[in-house]
N, C-alpha and C positions, 0 to 999 in steps of 0.2 A: 696224910696218908692213912689208909684203912686196909687192913688185912683181913680177908674173910676165910677162916679155915674151913677145910672141908674133909669130912670123914668118909671113907669109903663105904659102900653099901653093906659090904660083908668083909670081915676081917680076913679072909683067906685068899682075897683077889690077887692075880698075878698080872705082870705086864707083859705085853706083846712085844715091844721094842725095848723097854727099858725095865729090867728086873729089879733094879735098885730104886727106882721112882715110878712105880706101877700105876699111881694115881694122878700122873702128869696129865695136863689138859692139851688135848690135840687141836680143839677147836672151840671157839667162843664167839656167841651173837648176843647182841642186845636188840630186843624187838618187843613189840606188844603181843601178848596172848590174851586174845579177848580185849578186856578194858585195861588191863594191867600191863606195864612195862616190865620185862624179865631181862635178866642176863642168864643165858643157858650155855652149858658147856657139855662137851664130850671128852671122855678120857680113855689112856691107855689101858686101864683094867676093865673097860667096858661101860663104866658108870656113865649115866646120863643126869643132869640135874638142871633145875632152874631156879632162880632166887628172885624173889620180888624187888625190883629197883626202890620201891617206897621203903622197904624194910632197911635197905642199904642207906637211904637219905637219912632215915630216923636215926641209924646208928652214927653216921656222921655228925649229925646235929647235937646228938647226945654227948659225943666225944669233945665237941667244941665248947659246949657248956658246961664240961666237968673238966676242971683244971688239973684234977688228980687222976686223969684217964690212965695213965701209966703206958703199958705197950699198946700199940694201935691195933689191937686184936678185937674182932667184932665175933666173939664167942656166941653171941645170943642170936645171930643171924642164921636161921635154919633154912634149907631148901623148901620151896613150895612143893617140889616134885623131884623124886630120885628113883632111879631104875638102873638095871643092869642088863646089856644086851648079850653078855656071855664072851666077848672078845673085844679088842681094842676097836673104838668107834671112831669115826672121822668126819663123815658127812652129817649135817646138822641143819634142819629147817624148820621153820615155824610157820604155820597158817593162822594169821591173826584173827580172822573173821571167824573161821570154822573150828577154831581152839584146837589145833592137832600140832604134833611134833612127829617129825621124821628123822630117823637116825639110821646110817649105813654103818656097817661093821666089817670086818675083815673075815666074816663068815661067808661074805659075798651075798648078803642080803640086806634088805631095808626092813626096820621096824617102824610101824607107825601107831603112835599113841594118840587115840581119840577119846578126849575127855567128855564125860557125861554132862548135860546141861541141866539146869534147874529151872523149872517153870516159874514165871515171875508170880504167878497167881498162887503157887504153892506154899511158899514160906518166905515171908517179907522180911525176915529177920535173918535170913542166910547170907553169910559174906560174899558168896559167889552167886548172888541173885542175878539170874538171866546170863550168867557167864560160864566158862568152863569150871566144872567141880573135879580139880584132880584128887584122887584117892591118895591119902597119906599113910595108909597102914599096910600098904603093900598087897592088898586083896582086890585088885582090879580085875574085871572080867576079861578072860583070855578068848578072844573069838578067833577060832580057827574052823569055821563053818565050811568044811570041803564039801560037803553034798550041795550047799547053796552054791559054792563057786563052781563046782562041776556043771551045773544046771544053768549056769551064766545068769543068775538072778541078781537083781539090784539089790546091793548089800547095805544100802544107807539105813543105819540104825535109828531107832527113836531117841538115841542120845539121852537115855534115862540112865545109863551106866557107862563106866569107863571101859573102853575097848582097846587091846592091844592086838595087833596083826603083823605077821611077818610075810613078805614076798621076797622070793628069790630073785637075784640080779645077775644072771650069768656066772662066770668063773674067775672073775678078777675082783680085787678091791676096789672100793667105791670111794673116791675122794670128795665127791661133792654130790648133793641133792637139792632140789628146788621145788618150792610150791608156788602157785600163781597168787601173789598178793595184789594184783592191779585192780581188783574189784570185778573181773570178768569171770572168776571162777570162786564165788562166795562159799560154795559146799566144800570146797577142797578136794575136787574130785581127780585133779591131775597132778602127778608128780614126775618130774624130770630127773633123771640120773645119768652120770657119767663115769666110767670106770678106767682103769689103768691099761686096758687092752685096747682103749680108744673106741669102745661103744657106748653110745647114748640109747637111752630108753625112755619111753613115755608109758607110764603106768596109769590105769583107770583104777582108782581107789574106791569106787562104787562097787566094782566087780572083782577088784584085786586081779586084774589080768593085764598082760602086756599088749599094748595097743600097736606099737611101732618101736622099732629099733634101728639105728642108723649110725654111721661113722663118715669121718672125714679123711679122705685118702685110704690108699691100700693098706692093709695090715702088715706090719713090719715086726718080725719076732725079734727075740733077744737070745743070745747065746746062753744067758743064765736061766732061762725059762720062767715060769710064773705068770705067764699071760701078759708081761709088761711089753707094751709097744713104746720103744724109746724116741720114736717121732711123734706119735699121735696120740699118746696117753692123754685122757681127758682129766682136766683139773678145775673146771668150772662150768656151770650151765645155769642161765638165768632168763626167766620170763621177764620181757620188757613191757612197759605200758606205753601203747602207742600214742598217748598223749604227752609223752616226754619227748617225742620227736619233733624238732623245730623246723617248720617249712623254710625251704631255701628257694631263690629264685631261679637258679641254675643247677644242673647237675655237677658241675666243676665246684660250686660252693658247697654242696652236701657232701662231697668226697674228699675236699681240702687239696684241690687240684688247680694248677694254673690253667688258664684258657687253652694254652697251646698244648697242654698235656693229653696223652691218649693212654687209654686202659691197655695194659700190655698184651691181654688175652682177648680182647674185644673181637678181632677178626677170627681167631681160631676157636674160641669157645665163648659165645655171647651170655652164657649163664654166669660168668665170673666177672664181679668188679673188682679188680685187684688193685689196691691202694697202697700197697707196701712201700712203695718208692717215696710216696709222700712223707713218710717218717724219717728215711734216711736224709732227705734234704730240708728238714726243719732247722730253724735258727735255734742256737744255745743247746745242741744236742751233741754230747760226747760219743765218739766212736771208739775210744779207748780209754781206759781208767788206769791210771798211774799215779803215785805219790809226787805231789808238787815237788819242784827241782829244789828248794830249800829244805824239804823235810826228808828227802831221801837219805837214809842212814848207811852208813858204811857197814861191812860184814861185822866189824867188831862191836858197833853200836847196837846191831840187831841181836847179837848173843847177850849183850849187857841188858838190854830193854826187857828181854823175855822173862829174865830172872827179877826184875824189880817192878814189874808191872802191877802186881796186886797191891802195892803200897800206895799207888797213885789215886789221884782223884780225877773225877771226869771233867773235862772242861767244855765250854760250850759248843765246840765244834767236835767233841768227841775225843777220847783218850787214844793216841796212837799206839803207845805202848801197850795199852790194854788189848787194842784191836789185834796188834800182832800176836800177842800171846794166845787169844782166843782162836786165831787162825792157825796156829801151831797146834794147839790142843785138838782142834776140829780135825786137822788131817791125820793127826795120830789116831783119833779115835775112828775115823772113817778108814784108814787104811787097816785097822784092826778087825772093823766090822767086815770088810770085804774078805779079808784073810779067814775069818771064821765061817763066812757062809759059803765058801766054795764048794763045800760038799753038800749044801742043802738049798734047794732052789726056793724054799718058802719059809724062810725064817725071819723076813722082815716085811715091813708093810709095802715098802717100795724099792726094788733093786738100785743098787747104785751104778750109774752108768759111768764104767771106766772111760767110755770113748768121748765123755765130756772133757777130757783133759788132752786136747790136741794142740800142737804148737801152731802159732799163727804164721802164716806165710805172707799175707798181704792184709795188714790190718784195717787199711781203709783205701780202697780204690782212689779217691781223691781227698787225702788228707789235707786239713787246713794248716796254714804256715805256723799257727800258734800251738798246733797239737804237741803236747809234750812227749815225743817218741824219739828220744835220743838213741843212737846206735848202741849205747852200753846198757839199755834197759831191754830186757826181754819180754815179750808180749806173748800172752797164749789167747788163742780163740775159744770162744764158747761154742763152736760148732764142730760137728764129727765130718771129716773129710768124706767118709763113706756113706753120709745121709743121702737119700734120694735115689739110690741105686735101683729099686724096685717101685718106682712111681709110675703113674699111668702116661706121664708125659716124657717125651724123649730128651728133654732139656737136661743138660749135665748136672751132676750132684752139686758141683759148687755154686752153680747159678740157682738151683732149686732151693737151697737153704742159705743163700747168702743174704737174706734179709730183703730181696727184691721181688720174689715171685710165690705165688700160692700155686700156681700151675694146676695139676690135675686133681686136686683135692675138693672136688665137687662132692657134696654128700650122697653117700650110697644107703639107700633105704630097703628094708627087708621086705615091707610090703607096700601096696599100692594105696593104702588107706591114709586119710589125713593124720597129721601128727599128733593132734589133740582136738579133733573134730572141728568144730566152728570156733574155737578159741582164737580172738583176734589178736593174739600178743606175738610180736617179733621175739626171736629167740637168740641169745647170745651165747656163744661156746668158746671155751678156751681151752687149748691143749697145752703141751709143754711150753712151746713158744708161739704158737699161732693162735688168732683170734678170727671168729667167723661170726656172721650175722645172717640168720634166715629170715625170709618173710614170713608172715603168719599163714598157716594152713588155711584159714578162712578164704584166702584169696584165689583158692583152686577154681571156684565157681565151675563145678562139675567135672574138672580135668580127671583124667585116669592116672595123673602123677602125684605123688605125695609132696613134690617140692616144686614150687614155682619160681623162676629167677626173678631178681638176680641174687645171688649169694655175694655178700661183700666181706672181702678177706683181707687180712694183715699177716705177713709172714714175718716171723721173728722181729717185731718191732723194738724189742729191748736188747737186740744183739748188741754186744760190746766185748771187744778184747780186753783183757786184764793183765796187770803186771805179774810176771810168772811166779813171784813167791807167794802170792795171794790167790794162785789159780783153783785152790780148793772151794772158792766161792762158786766156780762152774757147776759143782755137783748139786748145788741148791737152785739151778735154773730152771723153774717151772711156775706158770702163771697161777699160782694156788691162792691168791688173796684178791679179794674182789669187794668192791663197794660202789652201791648205785644210789644215786640222787635223783630222784624222779623229777621234783620241782625245778631242778636245774637242767634235766637232760642230759646228765653226765653219768659215765661209768668209769671206774678206776680200777685198773688191773695191775698186780705187782707180782713181781718175781722174788723169790727168797735170797737171790743173789744181790739184791739190794736197789731195785729200780722199779718204777712205776709208770704207766702210760695213763694220761687222761683222755678220755673219749668223749666227744659231743655228739649226741644222737640227733640225726637229721632225717627229714623226709623231702621227696621229690613229688610234687603235686601232679595230677592228671594233666596231660596236655602240654607239659613243659617240653620245650624244643631239646631233643636229645642229638647229640654228636652223630655224625653218619656212621661210625663204627659201631653204634649201640643199637640194637634191635629197636625199631620204632614202635613194635607191638607192646613193648614194656609201658609206653605212656598211657595206656588205657587204664591203669590203676595207679594208686599211690604206691611209690616204692620207699621203704625204709633203708636209711644208710647210716653211716657213722663218719667221722673225720677225727684225725689225731689234733689235740690242741697242744700238747708237750709231752715231754718224757721228764721224769723227775729221778733224782736231783738233777738240776740244770747243769750244764757243762761248766758255767762260772762258778758254781757251788764246789764241784769236783776240784777245779783249778785252785779254788781258795782253801782246799783242804777240809771242807766241811761234811763230805760224805766219808763216813768211815769204812775201813776194810773189814767189815762184819757182816754177816747174814742179816737179812731183814727178818724180824720175827712177827711182825704184824702192822696193819693199817687200820685206821678207825676215822670215820667222818661224822659230823654233826654240826648243827646250827652254832654260829657264834653266838655268845651269850648276848642277849638283847634283841636277837632277830628270830626268836623261835616262833613267835605268832606274827610275823610279818607275812600278810597274804600276797602282796606283790612280789612275785619270784625275782623280779630284776632288781629288788632292793634287797633280797635275801642272800646273806653272806654264810657261807659253811668253811668249816676248818677241816684240813686233812692233816692227819698225824701219821708219821712214819716212824716206827720204833724198831732199832736195831738190837742186835744180841748184846752189844756192849753198853746197853742202855742209852746210847744217844737217840737224841730225838729231831727230826726235821719236821717242821710244820708249815702249811701253806693255807692261804686264803683263796677259796674258789667263789666266783661269782659270775653272773652274766653282765657284761659290760653294755650290751645291747640285746634286743630280742632275738638275735641270731648268732651272737659271739660269746664266748667263754674267756674270763680272764683268771690267770693264776698267779698269784704273787708269793714270792718266797719269805718265810718268817722263820729265821734259823734260832733254834734253841739250844 
């Protein structure tokens, strides 16, 4: 184990969410910046920093070779880059080839750090030869060239100096921003953002201007104010490489449907390919999460375990007592936060949704015989019974967000222009519970509409009722964690309540036979799609007590050791790690079993 301490960029920085721990990390990514791999973080006090991975590796090697290393602190590892954006930072993206970092903050703006480049011919001894040249002295050039921006001039710099620019992004907090790292945008021109009011934006960083804005579904306000859309708030947006999509022989294969299945909205709205039902019918998927029968404590044991949990050690399946104590502490903290915020609409990054705690009336329309739902166990739904009242579709609220339908959530665009001009990338968006896939803007071919169907959608794929005493987990239900494995054609989206969905990216080639209910005009082009491979943790793992009753704190993916340089994607294996708040880990191996299929195996730690 190695701990890399971090000092704030200024001693007087304050926290936005946590006054006691203002330097807490909100988001972390590992990615290449130019030719060097870095670990980059954004923090509650507004700090942004990047550390070279090779410096971390050197510190680990030094510690291994030094038997008297003492505490596992790497005090000698310093950030390659450190700045402050003035307030709590959340979204973080790196453009590898263009050597750029984008950070979104609760000022409702995005700050873009564009590093100066060193000419290969100028200084052969410079460490950053031909790469990004981060300024470490804090004197980077601040570019706010309003005159050039107003005159709509191409602002691409000569890259002879570091440049920092800010661009406003609406009136809501911005959880996620995204560059295009597929090779289709080598200059880092395009930036996508999504905010908690449900609005997504495409920004041209050459002109620092808004090109397009859109949202999925109608705007639904909140009684607590702050611009938070409790149904459609955005939590993730990703450019996808079209080469990641695996060709399928039929549209049913591409969407994960049986041959007899019919898309639910095909007759009423041919623009939508709604595959929500396919997730509900998958094997080894749990629709209700409760303690295994043998581990369900009595009321007396619950009280006893919470007082002694801190002295226990973690077991391979996660310490149940520790989980219970954490859940109790979280409940107390959240209730206190809600009480403190009643008189102030903008004191937290994301409002707490009290409606997330609704009793479950029907946990599963078709429960399995072995589902552990005895009458003495109270279950709570993760859905708000009032959801969907103001939707564009006349379907009932219960059906709208029952995990079965996308309904009227077709994207609504502000302008008729392309999303990112001729960029050939499909775009994936994750809201609080729903997932959407948009076709590339390049496919418009002169159309006067910014969006060409089909839109592929999944409504509430991670829906799950939960044992009543752990219902506070529902407050963390948002698809805020994302991992993309281009070589496998796999995207993983996870909710902080403790579940993840593994999606396989697929495509339907031109002239494939389409079912009668689908518009045959769609067959004139390649259509990009997705299908659900599995929901994690598996139902069998939950029944075995291997999933902790604790929020999910993060996910990570990487090639399994020994397969990093394997060129054949079919032979390359990847590891997915899910880390929970109680320090429990669940790990899985992901690989392609054939050219068209993905296999996921559980490896419980």
